[in-house]
N, CA, C and O atoms as a Maestro MAE file, in Angstrom:
{
 s_m_m2io_version
 :::
 2.0.0
}

f_m_ct {
 s_m_title
 :::
 protein
 m_atom[296] {
  # First column is atom index #
  i_m_mmod_type
  r_m_x_coord
  r_m_y_coord
  r_m_z_coord
  i_m_residue_number
  s_m_chain_name
  s_m_pdb_residue_name
  s_m_pdb_atom_name
  i_m_atomic_number
  :::
  1 25 -43.096 9.843 37.157 1 A "MET " " N  " 7
  2 3 -44.490 10.218 37.053 1 A "MET " " CA " 6
  3 2 -45.283 9.384 38.064 1 A "MET " " C  " 6
  4 15 -45.208 8.155 38.049 1 A "MET " " O  " 8
  5 25 -46.019 10.031 38.916 2 A "LYS " " N  " 7
  6 3 -46.790 9.335 39.944 2 A "LYS " " CA " 6
  7 2 -48.270 9.496 39.671 2 A "LYS " " C  " 6
  8 15 -48.769 10.574 39.348 2 A "LYS " " O  " 8
  9 25 -48.950 8.359 39.819 3 A "PHE " " N  " 7
  10 3 -50.397 8.372 39.660 3 A "PHE " " CA " 6
  11 2 -51.042 8.242 41.031 3 A "PHE " " C  " 6
  12 15 -50.508 7.551 41.899 3 A "PHE " " O  " 8
  13 25 -52.165 8.884 41.239 4 A "PRO " " N  " 7
  14 3 -52.834 8.740 42.545 4 A "PRO " " CA " 6
  15 2 -53.430 7.333 42.686 4 A "PRO " " C  " 6
  16 15 -53.900 6.737 41.717 4 A "PRO " " O  " 8
  17 25 -53.394 6.832 43.904 5 A "ARG " " N  " 7
  18 3 -53.942 5.495 44.164 5 A "ARG " " CA " 6
  19 2 -55.451 5.520 44.066 5 A "ARG " " C  " 6
  20 15 -56.113 6.444 44.540 5 A "ARG " " O  " 8
  21 25 -55.977 4.487 43.441 6 A "GLU " " N  " 7
  22 3 -57.431 4.380 43.361 6 A "GLU " " CA " 6
  23 2 -57.972 3.833 44.664 6 A "GLU " " C  " 6
  24 15 -57.408 2.894 45.225 6 A "GLU " " O  " 8
  25 25 -59.036 4.397 45.143 7 A "LYS " " N  " 7
  26 3 -59.687 3.911 46.357 7 A "LYS " " CA " 6
  27 2 -60.823 2.992 45.946 7 A "LYS " " C  " 6
  28 15 -61.703 3.356 45.166 7 A "LYS " " O  " 8
  29 25 -60.772 1.765 46.508 8 A "ARG " " N  " 7
  30 3 -61.834 0.806 46.224 8 A "ARG " " CA " 6
  31 2 -62.442 0.353 47.534 8 A "ARG " " C  " 6
  32 15 -61.748 0.219 48.542 8 A "ARG " " O  " 8
  33 25 -63.717 0.124 47.512 9 A "GLU " " N  " 7
  34 3 -64.385 -0.359 48.721 9 A "GLU " " CA " 6
  35 2 -64.134 -1.859 48.873 9 A "GLU " " C  " 6
  36 15 -64.096 -2.601 47.891 9 A "GLU " " O  " 8
  37 25 -63.967 -2.282 50.113 10 A "ALA " " N  " 7
  38 3 -63.758 -3.699 50.392 10 A "ALA " " CA " 6
  39 2 -65.078 -4.433 50.224 10 A "ALA " " C  " 6
  40 15 -66.125 -3.961 50.665 10 A "ALA " " O  " 8
  41 25 -65.017 -5.588 49.583 11 A "ARG " " N  " 7
  42 3 -66.219 -6.384 49.399 11 A "ARG " " CA " 6
  43 2 -65.863 -7.860 49.494 11 A "ARG " " C  " 6
  44 15 -64.720 -8.254 49.264 11 A "ARG " " O  " 8
  45 25 -66.852 -8.661 49.832 12 A "THR " " N  " 7
  46 3 -66.645 -10.090 49.962 12 A "THR " " CA " 6
  47 2 -66.608 -10.712 48.581 12 A "THR " " C  " 6
  48 15 -67.493 -10.477 47.758 12 A "THR " " O  " 8
  49 25 -65.575 -11.508 48.331 13 A "VAL " " N  " 7
  50 3 -65.424 -12.113 47.014 13 A "VAL " " CA " 6
  51 2 -66.361 -13.308 46.879 13 A "VAL " " C  " 6
  52 15 -67.036 -13.462 45.861 13 A "VAL " " O  " 8
  53 25 -66.400 -14.147 47.901 14 A "ALA " " N  " 7
  54 3 -67.273 -15.318 47.868 14 A "ALA " " CA " 6
  55 2 -67.883 -15.503 49.245 14 A "ALA " " C  " 6
  56 15 -67.224 -15.263 50.257 14 A "ALA " " O  " 8
  57 25 -69.102 -15.916 49.286 15 A "GLN " " N  " 7
  58 3 -69.782 -16.147 50.556 15 A "GLN " " CA " 6
  59 2 -70.188 -17.606 50.651 15 A "GLN " " C  " 6
  60 15 -70.557 -18.219 49.650 15 A "GLN " " O  " 8
  61 25 -70.120 -18.171 51.867 16 A "PRO " " N  " 7
  62 3 -70.601 -19.541 52.025 16 A "PRO " " CA " 6
  63 2 -72.099 -19.606 51.790 16 A "PRO " " C  " 6
  64 15 -72.795 -18.598 51.910 16 A "PRO " " O  " 8
  65 25 -72.593 -20.780 51.457 17 A "PRO " " N  " 7
  66 3 -74.029 -20.895 51.235 17 A "PRO " " CA " 6
  67 2 -74.813 -20.614 52.509 17 A "PRO " " C  " 6
  68 15 -74.273 -20.771 53.604 17 A "PRO " " O  " 8
  69 25 -76.070 -20.205 52.392 18 A "PRO " " N  " 7
  70 3 -76.852 -19.841 53.576 18 A "PRO " " CA " 6
  71 2 -77.043 -20.996 54.560 18 A "PRO " " C  " 6
  72 15 -77.149 -20.768 55.765 18 A "PRO " " O  " 8
  73 25 -77.087 -22.229 54.060 19 A "GLU " " N  " 7
  74 3 -77.299 -23.357 54.970 19 A "GLU " " CA " 6
  75 2 -76.062 -23.666 55.799 19 A "GLU " " C  " 6
  76 15 -76.122 -24.512 56.692 19 A "GLU " " O  " 8
  77 25 -74.946 -23.004 55.530 20 A "ALA " " N  " 7
  78 3 -73.724 -23.262 56.276 20 A "ALA " " CA " 6
  79 2 -73.830 -22.811 57.729 20 A "ALA " " C  " 6
  80 15 -73.063 -23.281 58.569 20 A "ALA " " O  " 8
  81 25 -74.751 -21.922 58.041 21 A "ALA " " N  " 7
  82 3 -74.890 -21.444 59.416 21 A "ALA " " CA " 6
  83 2 -75.370 -22.549 60.345 21 A "ALA " " C  " 6
  84 15 -75.088 -22.499 61.542 21 A "ALA " " O  " 8
  85 25 -76.086 -23.545 59.832 22 A "GLN " " N  " 7
  86 3 -76.597 -24.615 60.682 22 A "GLN " " CA " 6
  87 2 -75.603 -25.749 60.883 22 A "GLN " " C  " 6
  88 15 -75.807 -26.583 61.765 22 A "GLN " " O  " 8
  89 25 -74.545 -25.808 60.103 23 A "ARG " " N  " 7
  90 3 -73.595 -26.918 60.209 23 A "ARG " " CA " 6
  91 2 -72.777 -26.797 61.488 23 A "ARG " " C  " 6
  92 15 -72.243 -25.732 61.798 23 A "ARG " " O  " 8
  93 25 -72.688 -27.880 62.215 24 A "VAL " " N  " 7
  94 3 -71.941 -27.866 63.468 24 A "VAL " " CA " 6
  95 2 -70.635 -28.610 63.308 24 A "VAL " " C  " 6
  96 15 -69.575 -28.058 63.601 24 A "VAL " " O  " 8
  97 25 -70.684 -29.874 62.842 25 A "ASP " " N  " 7
  98 3 -69.450 -30.603 62.626 25 A "ASP " " CA " 6
  99 2 -69.482 -31.205 61.238 25 A "ASP " " C  " 6
  100 15 -70.470 -31.070 60.516 25 A "ASP " " O  " 8
  101 25 -68.408 -31.864 60.868 26 A "GLY " " N  " 7
  102 3 -68.342 -32.455 59.540 26 A "GLY " " CA " 6
  103 2 -67.741 -31.520 58.528 26 A "GLY " " C  " 6
  104 15 -67.908 -31.727 57.327 26 A "GLY " " O  " 8
  105 25 -67.053 -30.505 58.971 27 A "GLY " " N  " 7
  106 3 -66.373 -29.639 58.027 27 A "GLY " " CA " 6
  107 2 -66.678 -28.182 58.271 27 A "GLY " " C  " 6
  108 15 -67.356 -27.811 59.229 27 A "GLY " " O  " 8
  109 25 -66.164 -27.379 57.387 28 A "GLY " " N  " 7
  110 3 -66.335 -25.944 57.510 28 A "GLY " " CA " 6
  111 2 -67.591 -25.470 56.806 28 A "GLY " " C  " 6
  112 15 -68.519 -26.238 56.552 28 A "GLY " " O  " 8
  113 25 -67.592 -24.215 56.507 29 A "ALA " " N  " 7
  114 3 -68.773 -23.623 55.878 29 A "ALA " " CA " 6
  115 2 -69.009 -24.147 54.471 29 A "ALA " " C  " 6
  116 15 -70.132 -24.099 53.969 29 A "ALA " " O  " 8
  117 25 -67.951 -24.649 53.829 30 A "TRP " " N  " 7
  118 3 -68.085 -25.117 52.452 30 A "TRP " " CA " 6
  119 2 -68.380 -26.602 52.357 30 A "TRP " " C  " 6
  120 15 -68.533 -27.130 51.256 30 A "TRP " " O  " 8
  121 25 -68.463 -27.288 53.492 31 A "GLY " " N  " 7
  122 3 -68.775 -28.708 53.454 31 A "GLY " " CA " 6
  123 2 -67.739 -29.509 54.208 31 A "GLY " " C  " 6
  124 15 -66.866 -28.941 54.864 31 A "GLY " " O  " 8
  125 25 -67.830 -30.827 54.121 32 A "PRO " " N  " 7
  126 3 -66.903 -31.665 54.872 32 A "PRO " " CA " 6
  127 2 -65.473 -31.493 54.397 32 A "PRO " " C  " 6
  128 15 -65.220 -31.268 53.213 32 A "PRO " " O  " 8
  129 25 -64.552 -31.599 55.324 33 A "THR " " N  " 7
  130 3 -63.149 -31.492 54.955 33 A "THR " " CA " 6
  131 2 -62.630 -32.860 54.545 33 A "THR " " C  " 6
  132 15 -63.205 -33.884 54.913 33 A "THR " " O  " 8
  133 25 -61.543 -32.876 53.782 34 A "GLN " " N  " 7
  134 3 -60.983 -34.131 53.302 34 A "GLN " " CA " 6
  135 2 -60.252 -34.868 54.418 34 A "GLN " " C  " 6
  136 15 -60.236 -36.098 54.448 34 A "GLN " " O  " 8
  137 25 -59.646 -34.114 55.336 35 A "PHE " " N  " 7
  138 3 -58.847 -34.717 56.399 35 A "PHE " " CA " 6
  139 2 -59.449 -34.358 57.750 35 A "PHE " " C  " 6
  140 15 -60.103 -33.325 57.892 35 A "PHE " " O  " 8
  141 25 -59.226 -35.202 58.724 36 A "ASP " " N  " 7
  142 3 -59.633 -34.888 60.087 36 A "ASP " " CA " 6
  143 2 -58.706 -33.818 60.635 36 A "ASP " " C  " 6
  144 15 -57.488 -33.903 60.484 36 A "ASP " " O  " 8
  145 25 -59.277 -32.830 61.260 37 A "LEU " " N  " 7
  146 3 -58.472 -31.776 61.851 37 A "LEU " " CA " 6
  147 2 -57.955 -32.238 63.197 37 A "LEU " " C  " 6
  148 15 -58.579 -33.090 63.828 37 A "LEU " " O  " 8
  149 25 -56.819 -31.698 63.663 38 A "PRO " " N  " 7
  150 3 -56.308 -32.113 64.968 38 A "PRO " " CA " 6
  151 2 -57.252 -31.700 66.089 38 A "PRO " " C  " 6
  152 15 -58.130 -30.858 65.901 38 A "PRO " " O  " 8
  153 25 -57.062 -32.299 67.244 39 A "ASP " " N  " 7
  154 3 -57.889 -31.971 68.398 39 A "ASP " " CA " 6
  155 2 -57.758 -30.495 68.729 39 A "ASP " " C  " 6
  156 15 -56.749 -29.857 68.430 39 A "ASP " " O  " 8
  157 25 -58.793 -29.975 69.350 40 A "GLY " " N  " 7
  158 3 -58.776 -28.567 69.716 40 A "GLY " " CA " 6
  159 2 -57.703 -28.226 70.725 40 A "GLY " " C  " 6
  160 15 -57.212 -27.098 70.752 40 A "GLY " " O  " 8
  161 25 -57.331 -29.192 71.560 41 A "ASN " " N  " 7
  162 3 -56.303 -28.912 72.566 41 A "ASN " " CA " 6
  163 2 -54.896 -29.091 72.012 41 A "ASN " " C  " 6
  164 15 -53.922 -28.935 72.749 41 A "ASN " " O  " 8
  165 25 -54.771 -29.415 70.737 42 A "GLY " " N  " 7
  166 3 -53.461 -29.522 70.107 42 A "GLY " " CA " 6
  167 2 -52.793 -30.869 70.294 42 A "GLY " " C  " 6
  168 15 -51.631 -31.029 69.922 42 A "GLY " " O  " 8
  169 25 -53.482 -31.831 70.852 43 A "SER " " N  " 7
  170 3 -52.881 -33.138 71.091 43 A "SER " " CA " 6
  171 2 -53.085 -34.022 69.863 43 A "SER " " C  " 6
  172 15 -54.212 -34.259 69.430 43 A "SER " " O  " 8
  173 25 -51.992 -34.494 69.322 44 A "ASN " " N  " 7
  174 3 -52.073 -35.425 68.197 44 A "ASN " " CA " 6
  175 2 -51.215 -36.647 68.495 44 A "ASN " " C  " 6
  176 15 -50.545 -37.173 67.607 44 A "ASN " " O  " 8
  177 25 -51.236 -37.093 69.738 45 A "SER " " N  " 7
  178 3 -50.387 -38.208 70.158 45 A "SER " " CA " 6
  179 2 -50.780 -39.505 69.469 45 A "SER " " C  " 6
  180 15 -49.922 -40.353 69.227 45 A "SER " " O  " 8
  181 25 -52.051 -39.678 69.149 46 A "GLN " " N  " 7
  182 3 -52.463 -40.908 68.474 46 A "GLN " " CA " 6
  183 2 -51.850 -40.974 67.076 46 A "GLN " " C  " 6
  184 15 -51.398 -42.039 66.655 46 A "GLN " " O  " 8
  185 25 -51.829 -39.870 66.361 47 A "ALA " " N  " 7
  186 3 -51.231 -39.855 65.022 47 A "ALA " " CA " 6
  187 2 -49.732 -40.105 65.104 47 A "ALA " " C  " 6
  188 15 -49.174 -40.816 64.268 47 A "ALA " " O  " 8
  189 25 -49.079 -39.527 66.104 48 A "ILE " " N  " 7
  190 3 -47.639 -39.742 66.267 48 A "ILE " " CA " 6
  191 2 -47.361 -41.209 66.567 48 A "ILE " " C  " 6
  192 15 -46.412 -41.783 66.032 48 A "ILE " " O  " 8
  193 25 -48.183 -41.820 67.419 49 A "LEU " " N  " 7
  194 3 -47.995 -43.225 67.765 49 A "LEU " " CA " 6
  195 2 -48.164 -44.128 66.545 49 A "LEU " " C  " 6
  196 15 -47.368 -45.042 66.335 49 A "LEU " " O  " 8
  197 25 -49.191 -43.878 65.746 50 A "ILE " " N  " 7
  198 3 -49.449 -44.703 64.563 50 A "ILE " " CA " 6
  199 2 -48.295 -44.584 63.563 50 A "ILE " " C  " 6
  200 15 -47.819 -45.592 63.040 50 A "ILE " " O  " 8
  201 25 -47.852 -43.370 63.301 51 A "VAL " " N  " 7
  202 3 -46.759 -43.161 62.345 51 A "VAL " " CA " 6
  203 2 -45.472 -43.797 62.859 51 A "VAL " " C  " 6
  204 15 -44.711 -44.376 62.084 51 A "VAL " " O  " 8
  205 25 -45.225 -43.692 64.168 52 A "SER " " N  " 7
  206 3 -44.025 -44.305 64.745 52 A "SER " " CA " 6
  207 2 -44.064 -45.819 64.613 52 A "SER " " C  " 6
  208 15 -43.066 -46.438 64.244 52 A "SER " " O  " 8
  209 25 -45.210 -46.418 64.914 53 A "LEU " " N  " 7
  210 3 -45.321 -47.876 64.810 53 A "LEU " " CA " 6
  211 2 -45.138 -48.354 63.373 53 A "LEU " " C  " 6
  212 15 -44.477 -49.363 63.128 53 A "LEU " " O  " 8
  213 25 -45.716 -47.635 62.438 54 A "ILE " " N  " 7
  214 3 -45.551 -48.007 61.021 54 A "ILE " " CA " 6
  215 2 -44.080 -47.890 60.618 54 A "ILE " " C  " 6
  216 15 -43.565 -48.747 59.900 54 A "ILE " " O  " 8
  217 25 -43.407 -46.837 61.075 55 A "GLY " " N  " 7
  218 3 -41.993 -46.665 60.757 55 A "GLY " " CA " 6
  219 2 -41.135 -47.777 61.340 55 A "GLY " " C  " 6
  220 15 -40.215 -48.265 60.684 55 A "GLY " " O  " 8
  221 25 -41.437 -48.178 62.575 56 A "ILE " " N  " 7
  222 3 -40.680 -49.263 63.201 56 A "ILE " " CA " 6
  223 2 -40.880 -50.570 62.444 56 A "ILE " " C  " 6
  224 15 -39.925 -51.313 62.219 56 A "ILE " " O  " 8
  225 25 -42.114 -50.849 62.053 57 A "VAL " " N  " 7
  226 3 -42.392 -52.082 61.301 57 A "VAL " " CA " 6
  227 2 -41.638 -52.081 59.976 57 A "VAL " " C  " 6
  228 15 -41.067 -53.101 59.588 57 A "VAL " " O  " 8
  229 25 -41.630 -50.955 59.287 58 A "ILE " " N  " 7
  230 3 -40.927 -50.871 57.996 58 A "ILE " " CA " 6
  231 2 -39.422 -51.066 58.198 58 A "ILE " " C  " 6
  232 15 -38.770 -51.755 57.413 58 A "ILE " " O  " 8
  233 25 -38.878 -50.459 59.252 59 A "LEU " " N  " 7
  234 3 -37.452 -50.650 59.522 59 A "LEU " " CA " 6
  235 2 -37.133 -52.102 59.855 59 A "LEU " " C  " 6
  236 15 -36.105 -52.621 59.418 59 A "LEU " " O  " 8
  237 25 -37.988 -52.759 60.614 60 A "LEU " " N  " 7
  238 3 -37.768 -54.176 60.919 60 A "LEU " " CA " 6
  239 2 -37.819 -55.044 59.665 60 A "LEU " " C  " 6
  240 15 -37.031 -55.979 59.523 60 A "LEU " " O  " 8
  241 25 -38.733 -54.742 58.767 61 A "ILE " " N  " 7
  242 3 -38.825 -55.498 57.512 61 A "ILE " " CA " 6
  243 2 -37.550 -55.299 56.688 61 A "ILE " " C  " 6
  244 15 -37.004 -56.258 56.143 61 A "ILE " " O  " 8
  245 25 -37.080 -54.055 56.600 62 A "ILE " " N  " 7
  246 3 -35.859 -53.787 55.838 62 A "ILE " " CA " 6
  247 2 -34.673 -54.516 56.470 62 A "ILE " " C  " 6
  248 15 -33.861 -55.112 55.763 62 A "ILE " " O  " 8
  249 25 -34.572 -54.467 57.808 63 A "ALA " " N  " 7
  250 3 -33.463 -55.142 58.486 63 A "ALA " " CA " 6
  251 2 -33.543 -56.651 58.272 63 A "ALA " " C  " 6
  252 15 -32.513 -57.297 58.080 63 A "ALA " " O  " 8
  253 25 -34.741 -57.222 58.303 64 A "GLY " " N  " 7
  254 3 -34.904 -58.650 58.066 64 A "GLY " " CA " 6
  255 2 -34.521 -59.045 56.660 64 A "GLY " " C  " 6
  256 15 -33.854 -60.059 56.459 64 A "GLY " " O  " 8
  257 25 -34.931 -58.264 55.693 65 A "LEU " " N  " 7
  258 3 -34.569 -58.558 54.305 65 A "LEU " " CA " 6
  259 2 -33.066 -58.417 54.091 65 A "LEU " " C  " 6
  260 15 -32.462 -59.205 53.363 65 A "LEU " " O  " 8
  261 25 -32.463 -57.412 54.725 66 A "TRP " " N  " 7
  262 3 -31.021 -57.246 54.596 66 A "TRP " " CA " 6
  263 2 -30.285 -58.444 55.209 66 A "TRP " " C  " 6
  264 15 -29.335 -58.959 54.621 66 A "TRP " " O  " 8
  265 25 -30.726 -58.880 56.386 67 A "ALA " " N  " 7
  266 3 -30.084 -60.024 57.040 67 A "ALA " " CA " 6
  267 2 -30.264 -61.285 56.203 67 A "ALA " " C  " 6
  268 15 -29.330 -62.077 56.073 67 A "ALA " " O  " 8
  269 25 -31.432 -61.479 55.643 68 A "LEU " " N  " 7
  270 3 -31.684 -62.643 54.790 68 A "LEU " " CA " 6
  271 2 -30.762 -62.628 53.575 68 A "LEU " " C  " 6
  272 15 -30.154 -63.644 53.240 68 A "LEU " " O  " 8
  273 25 -30.662 -61.490 52.926 69 A "ALA " " N  " 7
  274 3 -29.795 -61.380 51.752 69 A "ALA " " CA " 6
  275 2 -28.330 -61.551 52.146 69 A "ALA " " C  " 6
  276 15 -27.565 -62.166 51.403 69 A "ALA " " O  " 8
  277 25 -27.932 -61.029 53.280 70 A "TYR " " N  " 7
  278 3 -26.547 -61.132 53.729 70 A "TYR " " CA " 6
  279 2 -26.154 -62.587 53.958 70 A "TYR " " C  " 6
  280 15 -25.093 -63.029 53.518 70 A "TYR " " O  " 8
  281 25 -27.020 -63.329 54.650 71 A "PHE " " N  " 7
  282 3 -26.669 -64.718 54.949 71 A "PHE " " CA " 6
  283 2 -26.880 -65.653 53.749 71 A "PHE " " C  " 6
  284 15 -26.280 -66.727 53.701 71 A "PHE " " O  " 8
  285 25 -27.705 -65.271 52.800 72 A "GLN " " N  " 7
  286 3 -27.895 -66.092 51.612 72 A "GLN " " CA " 6
  287 2 -26.703 -65.989 50.667 72 A "GLN " " C  " 6
  288 15 -26.313 -66.977 50.044 72 A "GLN " " O  " 8
  289 25 -26.125 -64.793 50.561 73 A "PHE " " N  " 7
  290 3 -25.091 -64.564 49.557 73 A "PHE " " CA " 6
  291 2 -23.678 -64.566 50.125 73 A "PHE " " C  " 6
  292 15 -22.729 -64.257 49.404 73 A "PHE " " O  " 8
  293 25 -23.516 -64.909 51.409 74 A "THR " " N  " 7
  294 3 -22.149 -64.998 51.953 74 A "THR " " CA " 6
  295 2 -21.856 -66.392 52.443 74 A "THR " " C  " 6
  296 15 -20.758 -66.657 52.932 74 A "THR " " O  " 8
  :::
 }
 m_bond[295] {
  # First column is bond index #
  i_m_from
  i_m_to
  i_m_order
  :::
  1 1 2 1
  2 2 3 1
  3 3 4 2
  4 3 5 1
  5 5 6 1
  6 6 7 1
  7 7 8 2
  8 7 9 1
  9 9 10 1
  10 10 11 1
  11 11 12 2
  12 11 13 1
  13 13 14 1
  14 14 15 1
  15 15 16 2
  16 15 17 1
  17 17 18 1
  18 18 19 1
  19 19 20 2
  20 19 21 1
  21 21 22 1
  22 22 23 1
  23 23 24 2
  24 23 25 1
  25 25 26 1
  26 26 27 1
  27 27 28 2
  28 27 29 1
  29 29 30 1
  30 30 31 1
  31 31 32 2
  32 31 33 1
  33 33 34 1
  34 34 35 1
  35 35 36 2
  36 35 37 1
  37 37 38 1
  38 38 39 1
  39 39 40 2
  40 39 41 1
  41 41 42 1
  42 42 43 1
  43 43 44 2
  44 43 45 1
  45 45 46 1
  46 46 47 1
  47 47 48 2
  48 47 49 1
  49 49 50 1
  50 50 51 1
  51 51 52 2
  52 51 53 1
  53 53 54 1
  54 54 55 1
  55 55 56 2
  56 55 57 1
  57 57 58 1
  58 58 59 1
  59 59 60 2
  60 59 61 1
  61 61 62 1
  62 62 63 1
  63 63 64 2
  64 63 65 1
  65 65 66 1
  66 66 67 1
  67 67 68 2
  68 67 69 1
  69 69 70 1
  70 70 71 1
  71 71 72 2
  72 71 73 1
  73 73 74 1
  74 74 75 1
  75 75 76 2
  76 75 77 1
  77 77 78 1
  78 78 79 1
  79 79 80 2
  80 79 81 1
  81 81 82 1
  82 82 83 1
  83 83 84 2
  84 83 85 1
  85 85 86 1
  86 86 87 1
  87 87 88 2
  88 87 89 1
  89 89 90 1
  90 90 91 1
  91 91 92 2
  92 91 93 1
  93 93 94 1
  94 94 95 1
  95 95 96 2
  96 95 97 1
  97 97 98 1
  98 98 99 1
  99 99 100 2
  100 99 101 1
  101 101 102 1
  102 102 103 1
  103 103 104 2
  104 103 105 1
  105 105 106 1
  106 106 107 1
  107 107 108 2
  108 107 109 1
  109 109 110 1
  110 110 111 1
  111 111 112 2
  112 111 113 1
  113 113 114 1
  114 114 115 1
  115 115 116 2
  116 115 117 1
  117 117 118 1
  118 118 119 1
  119 119 120 2
  120 119 121 1
  121 121 122 1
  122 122 123 1
  123 123 124 2
  124 123 125 1
  125 125 126 1
  126 126 127 1
  127 127 128 2
  128 127 129 1
  129 129 130 1
  130 130 131 1
  131 131 132 2
  132 131 133 1
  133 133 134 1
  134 134 135 1
  135 135 136 2
  136 135 137 1
  137 137 138 1
  138 138 139 1
  139 139 140 2
  140 139 141 1
  141 141 142 1
  142 142 143 1
  143 143 144 2
  144 143 145 1
  145 145 146 1
  146 146 147 1
  147 147 148 2
  148 147 149 1
  149 149 150 1
  150 150 151 1
  151 151 152 2
  152 151 153 1
  153 153 154 1
  154 154 155 1
  155 155 156 2
  156 155 157 1
  157 157 158 1
  158 158 159 1
  159 159 160 2
  160 159 161 1
  161 161 162 1
  162 162 163 1
  163 163 164 2
  164 163 165 1
  165 165 166 1
  166 166 167 1
  167 167 168 2
  168 167 169 1
  169 169 170 1
  170 170 171 1
  171 171 172 2
  172 171 173 1
  173 173 174 1
  174 174 175 1
  175 175 176 2
  176 175 177 1
  177 177 178 1
  178 178 179 1
  179 179 180 2
  180 179 181 1
  181 181 182 1
  182 182 183 1
  183 183 184 2
  184 183 185 1
  185 185 186 1
  186 186 187 1
  187 187 188 2
  188 187 189 1
  189 189 190 1
  190 190 191 1
  191 191 192 2
  192 191 193 1
  193 193 194 1
  194 194 195 1
  195 195 196 2
  196 195 197 1
  197 197 198 1
  198 198 199 1
  199 199 200 2
  200 199 201 1
  201 201 202 1
  202 202 203 1
  203 203 204 2
  204 203 205 1
  205 205 206 1
  206 206 207 1
  207 207 208 2
  208 207 209 1
  209 209 210 1
  210 210 211 1
  211 211 212 2
  212 211 213 1
  213 213 214 1
  214 214 215 1
  215 215 216 2
  216 215 217 1
  217 217 218 1
  218 218 219 1
  219 219 220 2
  220 219 221 1
  221 221 222 1
  222 222 223 1
  223 223 224 2
  224 223 225 1
  225 225 226 1
  226 226 227 1
  227 227 228 2
  228 227 229 1
  229 229 230 1
  230 230 231 1
  231 231 232 2
  232 231 233 1
  233 233 234 1
  234 234 235 1
  235 235 236 2
  236 235 237 1
  237 237 238 1
  238 238 239 1
  239 239 240 2
  240 239 241 1
  241 241 242 1
  242 242 243 1
  243 243 244 2
  244 243 245 1
  245 245 246 1
  246 246 247 1
  247 247 248 2
  248 247 249 1
  249 249 250 1
  250 250 251 1
  251 251 252 2
  252 251 253 1
  253 253 254 1
  254 254 255 1
  255 255 256 2
  256 255 257 1
  257 257 258 1
  258 258 259 1
  259 259 260 2
  260 259 261 1
  261 261 262 1
  262 262 263 1
  263 263 264 2
  264 263 265 1
  265 265 266 1
  266 266 267 1
  267 267 268 2
  268 267 269 1
  269 269 270 1
  270 270 271 1
  271 271 272 2
  272 271 273 1
  273 273 274 1
  274 274 275 1
  275 275 276 2
  276 275 277 1
  277 277 278 1
  278 278 279 1
  279 279 280 2
  280 279 281 1
  281 281 282 1
  282 282 283 1
  283 283 284 2
  284 283 285 1
  285 285 286 1
  286 286 287 1
  287 287 288 2
  288 287 289 1
  289 289 290 1
  290 290 291 1
  291 291 292 2
  292 291 293 1
  293 293 294 1
  294 294 295 1
  295 295 296 2
  :::
 }
}
């Protein structure tokens, strides 16, 4: 048994507030975003550098603690 499809008109579910048209930076139409968006040119080298440096420091700390424990208990 087949039923005919109902036709519905497309409508906007939610609209940004009227003052959103004047906002230039600091977020989208709904207000400031929680995170900084990447650069428009797609470059995120600063974030990669920071994460890499933090990872290297953590690895050095782990290696130092391992060496300390190794020489203390042998």
